[in-house]
N, C-alpha and C positions, 0 to 999 in steps of 0.2 A: 117967254114959254108958258104955252098953256097948260092948264092941268091935266088935260088928256095926254099932252107930249109926256110930261112928267110921269106919268104914271106908265106909259108905254116904255120910256126909258128905263126906269127901276124894274120894269119885267123883265125886259131883256137882259138887265145886269144880273137879276136872279137867276136868270137860265144860263148864262155864262159861268157863274159861281159855282151853281150846282153841277154844270158839267165838268168844272175844274176839280170840283170835289169828287166826283165820279171818275174821273180819268185817275187823281191822285190816289184815290182808294184803291182802286184797281193794280196801281202800279207797286204801291205800298204792300199789297196781300201777294203779289208776286215775288217781292223781295223777300217778304218774309217767309214764303214757301221756298223758296230757293235756300235761304239760309238754315230752315229746319232740315232741308233734304241734304245739305253739306254737312250739318250736325249728325245726321244719321250715318252717312256715308264714313265720316269720322269715328263715331262713336262704334259701326260695324268692323271698321278696320283695326282699332284697338283692342276690341273682343277676341278679333282674329290673331293679332299678334300677341294679346295674353294668353290665349288657349294653346299657342304654339309654342310660347315660352314655357308654360307650365308642363306640356308634353315632354319639353326638351329635359326639363328638372327632372320630371318622374321617369325618364328613360336614363339621366344620370345616375340618378338614385337607385333603380333597379340595377344598373351596372357593378356601382360600388357595392350594393348588398351583395350581389353574386360574388364579386371579385372578395369581399371580406369574409365569405361564407366558404369560399374556395381555399383561401387564405387559412382560415379558422380550422377548415378540415386538413389541411396539410399539416400545420402546427399541432394539431390533437394528434394525427396519425403518428408526426415525429416523436412528440411526447409520449406516445403510448409505445413505440417501439425503443425510446431510449428507457423507458419504465421497464419495460420485459428485459432490456437488456442487463439494467441496473439489477434487477431481479435474479435474472440468470447468473450475472457475476458471484451476486451473494450466494446463491444455492452451489454455486461450485465452489468458493471458499467454505463454507458449512460443509460440503460433502468432502473437498480435502481434507480441511480438520479434524472429521469424524475418522475417515480414514487414519490419519496421522497417529489421532490417539487410540484407535483400534490396533495400530501396529506395535506401539508402543506397551499398549498392556499386553499383546500376546506376547511380547519378548520378556516383559517383566514375568509375566507367569511361567514361561520357560525358565527363567533365571532361579524363580523359586523352587520349581520342581528339580532342577538341576544341582542347586546347590545345596537345598534343604537347611536353610539357616533355622538357627533355634531362636529366634525373635526377629520381628520384620525389621525388613533394609529398611535403612535410612531413605529420606526422601531423594528422588532422582530428578532428573530432567531441568530444565531452567539453568543455573548455574553449574549445577553438578551434570555428570555423565547420564546422557540419556540411556534407558533399556537397551535398544537396539545397537548403541555401540559399546555399552557394556556386555552384551552377547559375544560381540566380536573380540574381546578384552578376553572374557572367561574362555573360549574357544580356544583361543593362542595359547594361552596357560594349559588348558587340558590336552592339548597337540605335543606343546613343545617342551612341557615340564621343566620351567625355568628354575635356576637355583637362585638367582639375585634377581629381584625385579626393583627397580628406581622411579618412583612416581613423582613426577613434578606437579606440588600440589597436594592436597589431601580430603578425604570426604566418602561419599558413598561408593566411588571406585577403590578406595583403597579397601573396604568392607569386600567387595567382589574380589579382588586379587587375593586377600587373605583367605576367604570360602574355597575359591578355585585352587589354592595352593594345599590347602587342607585335603580336598577333594582328591586331587593327584596323589597325596600321603608320602611325598617326598618332604626332604629338609628343606625345601625352597623357603624363602620368606621376602618381604617387601619391605623397603625403607620408603617412605612417604617425607619428602622434602617440603615444609609448610612456613611461610614466613610469618604467618598472623597467629599471636600466641593463643588469642581466645580461640579460633577455629581448631589450633592444634589440639588444644585441649579437649574440644568438643570431639573431634576424630579419636581421640585415645578412649574417650569416655565410649563410644560407640565401638571400639575395638574389643574392651572389655565387656561390655554389655553382650556382645556375641562370641564371648571367649577364644578370640584370637589373637591373643596376647604372645602366643609362642611364635607365631608366623608373621605380625605385624608390627612396624615400628613406625611411629611419627617423630620425625625429628624436627626440632624447631630450628629455620635456617633463616636468618632475618635476609633481607636483598641488600646486596651490597655492590658498587659499582664495579663492572668488568668491562676491560677494554677491547672490543673486538670491533674489526673492519674499519678502524681508524675512528672509533666512536664510543662513550660509554653506555654500558646496559645495567640495567638494575636487574641482578639475578641472585640467587641463592647461593649462600654463603659457602664457596667449596669447601671448606672443613667438614661439610655434613659427610661427605663422602669418601674422605681421606683414607678411611680402613678399607674401601671396597677396592678391590683388583679386578673384578670382572664383572659386567651386567649383561646377563642374558635378555631382558625385555626392559624397555624406558617405556613409561606412559607420560605425556607431554599434555598437562592439564593445567599449568598455571606457569608463571603467575598470570594475575588477571589483566585483561588488556588496559584497565586503569592504571597501573601501574608504569605505561608508557608504551610508544610505539614499537611494533616487532618484538613485544615482551617474551616471546617464546623462543625466539631465534637463539640464543645462547644455549639452549638444552644440547644440541647436538655438539656445537664445536666444545663445549665445556666436558661434555662427555666420552667424546669420541675415542680418547686413549684408553677409556675403561670399558667400551662397549664391545661386547665379543663378536668374533668374525662370522658367526652365524647367528647374531641376535636380531633381534626385532625393535622397532620403535613404533608407536601410535602416536599420532598428533590428533586430540579430538578439537573440533569447532574448524576443520579443514575448510568449511566452505566460505569463512569469511576473509575480507580481502587481506588483511594482516598475514592471516595465514597461509594464503596464496602466495605471497613476496617470499615468505620464511621457506617456503617448499622450493622455490627459485634458488634463494641464497644457499640452501643447505645443497643444491644440485651443484651449484658453483664452487663453494667450499670445502665439501666435504665429501664429494662425488669419486667412483662412480658409484650412483646407488638406484636401486629398483624401489620404484613408489607407486604404490596402488592404491586410488581413490575409491574407498568403501562408501557406497550409498546409505547415508545413516540421517538421523534428525537433524543434525549440526555439521556432517560430515565428518569422516573419518580417514587419516591418511595412514597406511601401511608402509614402513620403511625398512628395506633389507640392504644389506652390502650386495654388490654384484659379486 
């Protein structure tokens, strides 16, 4: 082959290679452009999905916050109402306590005015007779003018009875049965302090077993009232509940034979469960009886024969 032919052949080959490069480059550019487009489409799709997800998250968060706010408001409202109810309950308790204290003070002042004691009265309320019950007791004495009063227990009530008997001006007297020697001595001191020795006697009567209703009760030694023939008024304010169940039940069965036909019995602490049961037993065992529950701080039962 001549030199000219080689040159022509080489020129043709160069043209072919250049065309191939041009065609290949175009194909590569088109493929790259298509890939970039696809990447852009995927990116836009991912951004839309992310935006949608974030919007849903924001809506859910807002809904949770709204629910929490509503629940919190309801809880706060409920707590406020409960607080108001507690405050109202406390106010009611305080108000009732103030009224109760005022009522007791009013009754105590009436007792001082009526009885005119020469020295301060012993402490009342708590374990002792309350002033409002004391007023009923004193009124019963002033109206009925009893000759013999028997008291189960002793203390401030003994003093009230003695002062009322002295106020009546008759020859009446009270015999207080006390099982505790220390307390008996203390009541005797009060009797002497107020100058009531002529009308008030405190008898030490230890508790001893008494068989009633098929069981044993601890009650005052009956020998303390052996010399008494008739009792016009009985005050039952002992023995204390700590000495046994239905501790005050024996009072009426043990004293019934001495209780005057027109006599009266007063049972203190009548609002307690034991005393309610005692009332039922008395009606069953010692009836027929007329019973009147007097509203007082601890409840007072007035009992008479029918």
